[in-house]
C-alpha positions as CSV (number, residue, x, y, z in Angstrom):
1,K,-4.5,2.4,-7.3
2,A,-6.4,-0.1,-5.3
3,E,-5.9,-3.8,-6.6
4,D,-10.0,-4.9,-6.8
5,R,-11.4,-1.7,-6.7
6,P,-10.9,0.3,-9.9
7,E,-12.9,3.4,-7.9
8,A,-10.1,3.2,-5.0
9,L,-6.7,4.4,-3.6
10,V,-4.8,2.6,-1.0
11,V,-2.8,5.3,1.4
12,R,-0.3,3.7,3.7
13,L,1.1,6.1,6.2
14,Y,3.8,5.6,8.9
15,E,4.8,6.7,12.3
16,A,8.5,7.1,12.0
17,H,9.8,8.9,14.9
18,G,8.3,6.8,18.3
19,S,5.6,9.3,18.8
20,T,2.0,8.8,19.5
21,V,0.4,11.8,17.4
22,T,-2.6,13.0,15.7
23,A,-2.6,14.2,11.7
24,W,-4.8,15.1,9.2
25,L,-4.7,13.5,5.8
26,Q,-6.4,16.2,3.1
27,T,-6.8,15.6,-0.5
28,S,-8.8,17.4,-3.8
29,L,-10.1,14.2,-4.8
30,P,-14.0,13.8,-4.2
31,I,-13.7,11.3,-1.6
32,K,-16.8,9.5,-0.4
33,E,-16.3,7.0,2.0
34,A,-12.4,6.2,3.7
35,M,-11.7,2.9,5.7
36,L,-8.9,1.0,7.2
37,C,-8.0,-2.0,5.9
38,D,-5.2,-4.5,5.9
39,L,-2.4,-4.9,3.7
40,L,-4.2,-7.2,1.9
41,E,-7.1,-4.1,1.0
42,R,-9.4,-5.7,2.9
43,P,-11.9,-3.8,5.4
44,A,-10.6,-3.5,8.4
45,V,-13.2,-4.6,11.8
46,Q,-13.4,-1.2,12.5
47,G,-15.1,-0.2,9.7
48,R,-15.5,3.4,7.9
49,L,-13.4,6.4,8.9
50,P,-15.3,10.0,9.2
51,L,-14.9,12.5,6.8
52,E,-14.7,16.0,8.1
53,Q,-14.6,19.0,6.5
54,R,-10.9,19.7,7.0
55,G,-10.4,15.9,5.9
56,L,-9.7,12.7,7.7
57,R,-8.1,12.6,11.3
58,L,-5.9,10.1,12.1
59,S,-4.1,9.1,15.2
60,F,-1.0,6.6,15.3
61,T,0.6,4.9,18.0
62,P,4.5,4.6,17.8
63,F,5.9,2.8,14.5
64,R,2.6,1.8,13.1
65,V,1.4,1.8,9.7
66,L,-2.2,2.7,8.8
67,S,-3.9,1.6,5.3
68,I,-6.5,3.3,4.2
69,L,-8.9,2.8,1.4
70,L,-10.4,5.9,-0.4
71,V,-13.4,5.3,-2.3
72,W,-14.4,8.4,-4.8
73,S,-17.1,9.6,-6.4
74,C,-17.1,8.4,-10.1
């Protein structure tokens, strides 16, 4: 769970093989908003991530950590 937002969840993902990849993040939660955030859960400058029917499309560079703040409908 996000520390300061009870309606949010922080997901941290890591690219561990040294490759540039595209991945999909899917969930059964009723997500209404997704955004990149830093390690302190502050929204990143890039802002919101587009929600697609298939989920969130994420791009990773080698060994990158992505922190994503998922806000769901209450």
